[in-house]
N, C-alpha and C positions, 0 to 999 in steps of 0.2 A: 508462656506470654497472656499477657491479657488487652484489650482494648477498649476503648470507648465506643459505643456503635451508636450513630446518629441517625435519625429516620430524617431523612429529605423531602418533603413533601412538595411537588411540581403541579401546581394545575394545569389541565390538558385540555385543549381545545378538543371538536367533536372526532370521535374515534373512527377512521379510515373502515370500509367492509371487509372484512374477512380480518381484522387487525388483530394483535396479541400484545401486550405486555411482559417484558421481560426486564431483570434489573441487574445493574452493576454495583461491585461493591468498588468504593474507591478510598483507596489506605493512603492517608496523609502522612510522608515518611516523619517529618520532624517532630509532631506531637503525637504520631502514633495512634491516631484516629482514624475509624471510617466512616464513610455516609452511604448509605444504601440508596441509589438512585433509578427511578426506573427510567429504561429507554425510550419510552413515548409508546402511540401506535404507531403500525406500521400494515401496508397491504401486503399479505401474506401469498396475494394470488401474481404479483410483478415478478417476472421470469429473469430480470436483471435489471443492473442498474451499473453505476458508477461516477464517480469525480475524479475529475483529471489534476493530474500533480501542477508542480510550478520547478522551472529548472533552476530559479533563485537569480542572485548577482551575479554569480561567477558562471558564465553562459555555456564554456563547453562544454559542447554535446557529444558524447562517444555514438560512433556509428557500427553498431551492433550486427553481429552476422543474422540473417533472417534467413537462411538456407540448414536445412535440417544436418547436424553433425554425421559427418560419416566414421566408417571402420567400428560401429558400435561394439560392444560386447553384445554375446546371446544374451537376449532375455533383458535386453535394457532399450531405452529409448532416450536418454539424455547421453553426451557426451561424458568422459570422466573427469573429474575433480581435477583442477589445473589452478597454478599460481595465479592469480589475477595480473598480478603488476609484470607479468610474463606477455600478455596478451593487452592490459589496459594500461590508460592514464588511470589512475585512481582518485584523481580530481576533477576525472569526467562527470557530468551527468550520462546518464543514472547512476554510475557507480558507485561515488560518494554518498547518495543517498542511504548506503547500506552501513549501520553499525555494528562493532562489538559491543559488547556488555560485560565491563570488565570488574573486579573486584578493588577496593581502593585503599585496603589496609593489610594486603595476603603479602607473601613472599610470593606468590604466584599472580601478583597485580598484572605482569605483563600479558598473561592469557585470557583471552575471551573466558565467559563461562557460558554465554549464548548470542546470539545473533538477534539484528532487528532492522528494523527499515521503517526511516522516517516516511509517515503519509500526512503530517500536517507541520506548520509552522512549530511547533515546540511536542510533536506527538512521535511514538515510534510504538510502529506494530511487533510484537512478538510474542512467543507462547507463555501462557499463564504459567508453566510448572517453570518457569526463567525467573518468575513472580514471586513464589511462595508454593508449599506445598502442604500436604497433611502427614503430621507425623507420626509416630508407632501409637500412640493413644488418642489419634482422634484430632490434634490440637492443630490448627491452621498455623503454619510459622512463615512469616513475609523473609523474603533473602532480604538483606540490607546490607550498606557499604556498596551499591553497585555505582560505575557511573558508564555514559556512553560515549562512546569513541567513534566519531564518524571515520571511514577509510582508513582503519587502525591495520598498520603493517610494519613490519619489523621488529613488533613488539612495543609500538609506540603509538600513541597519537598524532595525527596530522598537525603540524606546528603552530599554523594560522588557527586550527579549531583548539584541540588540545580534549582534555576530558569534561563531559559537559555533566552536572548533577543531576540527578532526578528528585522530582518534588512528590508527584505524586504516582501510585500504583492502580492499575484497573482492571478487573478481572470480573466475569462473568458470575453473578451470586452462584448458577448453579454449578460452577466448580468451585467456589468456596464449600458449598453444603454437601456437595456428592462425597460416597462413602467409597464408592469403585469409580476408577480412573474412565472417566469418557472423554476421546480424544475430539469430540465433536465441541467442548466446551473448554477447549485448550486455546485460550483466546484472551491476551491481554495486552493492556497497550502502558504507555511510559510516558508522563506527562512533564517534561525539563524545565528546566528553571530558567532557559534561555532559549530565545527563539532561532535558533541556527538555520532553520528553514529559509529565512530570510538572505543568507548566504548560498547555501549550499542545493537549497528548492525541496522537494520531495516528492516521494512516487503519488499517484492517484492509487485509488482502492476501489473494487467492485464487486459485485457476485455476478454469478451466473449458472441457473439450474440448467441449460443446455450441455447435455454431454458432449454432443458434437463440437460445440465450441472449444474443446482441452486438448481435441487429435488434430486438431488444424493448426494453430499458429503456434510459433514459437515463443517457449517461455526460458525467463534468465532467474538464477538463482545466485548470489554472493553470500559468500558465509565463513566463519572462522571455525575450522575443525581441529581437535587437538586432542586427539589420539596420536599414538608414535610416530607412523607414517608419516603426519602434518605435524605441522610444530606449535600449534596454536597462536604461533605470533603474526599470522597472514591470512588476509583475504583470499580465499578460494573461489573460484567458479565453474557451473557447466549449465548446459543450456540443452533445449530439446523439446519433444513434446511427452503424451502420456502414453503408458501402454496397459493402465488401468484405471477407470473409472466408473465410482459408487455415488453417485448424485445421492441417491435417498440418503446414506451413510453421510456424505461428505467427505470423500477422501479420492487421491488421485497417488498412483504410484509411477515409478519411472525403472524401475529395477536397479538400480544403481544403490549401493548399501552406503548410509549417511555416517556419521560422526557424532562425537561428542563436542559440543562447542556450536555445533550448527543449528542445533534448534532456535527456534522464532525466527530464521530468515524466511523471505518472502519470495513466492516465485510469483513472478511480474511479467505479466503481455508488454512485448513492444512493437511499434511499427517505424522505431527511428524518430516519430513525432511524440508520441504521448507513451508514459510506462505505468501500468495500471497492474497494482497487486491483487491477486486475485486466491489466495490461501498463502499457507506456510506451514513449515515444516516442523512436526511435533516431536516424534519418535523414530531414530533410525531414517528407512528410506519413505516412511510415512508423510505424505502432505495434506493436510487438511485443506478442503474449501471454505473461503470465506460464505457464509452464510447471511441471512437477512438480517437477522438478528447483530451480527458484528459489522456489518456496514452501516446500520444505524446507531450503533455505538459507539462508532469513531466518528460518526456527525456530532452526538450528542456530547462528546466530552471534548471534540474541537470547539461546539459552540461555548461550552462550560469555561474550560480552561486554556482556551489561546490568547496568548500575553504578547502577542505582536500582528501583524498584519494576516490577515486569515484569507485574501484575495488572490486570484492569480495576479503574476508580476502583469499579466496580460489584459488585465481589468480596467488599465489605462485606457484601452481603444474602446470602453464602453460601445459591446456590441450587443446588440438586440434583435432576437429573431420572433416573430409573429408571422399570422398567429402558429403557435407552441404549443399542442402538436398539430401537424400540418394534414390537410386533406387533398388539396389540389395544387397549393404552391404556399410556400411561406419568403416573407422578407427579411434579408439579413442588412442590417443596418450598422456601420462602424461611424459612431459620433462622436469619435474623436477625429478633426479639421486636419491634426498634421498630417493624418495617412491619407486625404482626401488628394493628396497628388501623388501618392504612391505608385509603382505599379504592382499591386496587389492582384494575388489569387488564391481562390477558394476551393479547395477539396475537401472531397466528403468519403469519408470509409464506412462501412459497417461495421459491425460487432467483431468480424473476423479479420479485420485490418485490412478488407481489400477495395481498394480505390472504387468506388461508384458515378464520381462527378468532378468534374475539374472545371472552375470558370475562370479565367483571366481576365485581364485588363478592368479589374470594378473600377465604375466612372462614381465619382461624385460620394463613396464611402457606400453604396446601394447598390444590391442584386438582388434578383429574384430567382427562388428556386425552385422550379417547376418537379413535380410528382416524375412523369412520365411514367416510366416502369419498374420505379421504386417499389420495393415492397413495404409492407406494414413492417413496424420494428424501429426500434431504437438508433439512430447515426452518430457519427461523431463528425466533426470539421475541424478544421484548421485556416487560417487567413496567412496566407506569408507574403513579405515581400521580396526583394532579390538576394538580401542579405539575409533575413530572420523570419521565424513565424510573429506574427503579432497579435494573434487571438486565438482563441479556438472555443468549441462550445458542444454541444448537443440538441439534437430535434428528432422529435418523436413522429413516427407518421402514424396516421390512424389507418 
């Protein structure tokens, strides 16, 4: 198959220190053309970063178990795969952000060919081999006639969402050009025709080059396995932390055998306030960590192709943090006057999900966060009323 290639030239601002340029290929499904797009400059010395998610208009939030699973099989650190609908309401957040990627014109339409996770209003994170592959003669073949189906169960999409058409495929050019499969580049994005994230929300996404991070928190994964012992019709789940971490090569393992259909599923960190994807399943039980270029690739595609709202639902709170980064203190201002009379609480977490500070009874939408004994690094915070979370954000401490 031949495709027209369009080189998109984008003017860039000043290059940051230790930055590098990587490129993406964006394949437009309707007219079968490709664009080559630079991700842009990014700081290769930054150890970690993340973008928080959005719970959407359907607010129901599942409280996930944050304790390590018990009675694990030998050599594993994740629970066994189990049918998600036996443990969770599939229409609750963050479960509903996990999607099946299904064929549209096959007798096996009800089966998932891969899994994925909504990480922006109309963008799904998945594996590149779920999007395309190199054929025997070296030609790259795109997998067409695919749809996305959130919370796919019993062989059917959720009736109030249905199946969503995919507008564009996005992969790293390194994956497109490679002659030998390299797991580090098995990263892909689906740009959807409809901004379903406005309804169901999406996970955050991030990267972290500190190996200790992957041994402490609980990570969850929801996917659609389709080998005989599973039916290929339903969402399955497991959780735990990782017993093998290779930061240099960008992979982690947990010892549980994977299956067809699970490729592209995220493993995400959660503290039941925010949920952030830090990587995805590639083949079998191998998970590939998000790298810096993946993180900035998602941001680039979100900026270029988001067809709906791109701000967090809580943006109506207009939370300002200054100075940020902070040295001795920062001011946190909630500019929305409707919240000034609410009984609000500010909670600060470190990157491992540990609560570091809590400040209650915020007056007139303004509080001052003092450094005290907080160490240098990236922190995230939430602001909640007696009924719900009304805002969140990040603070960097020098």
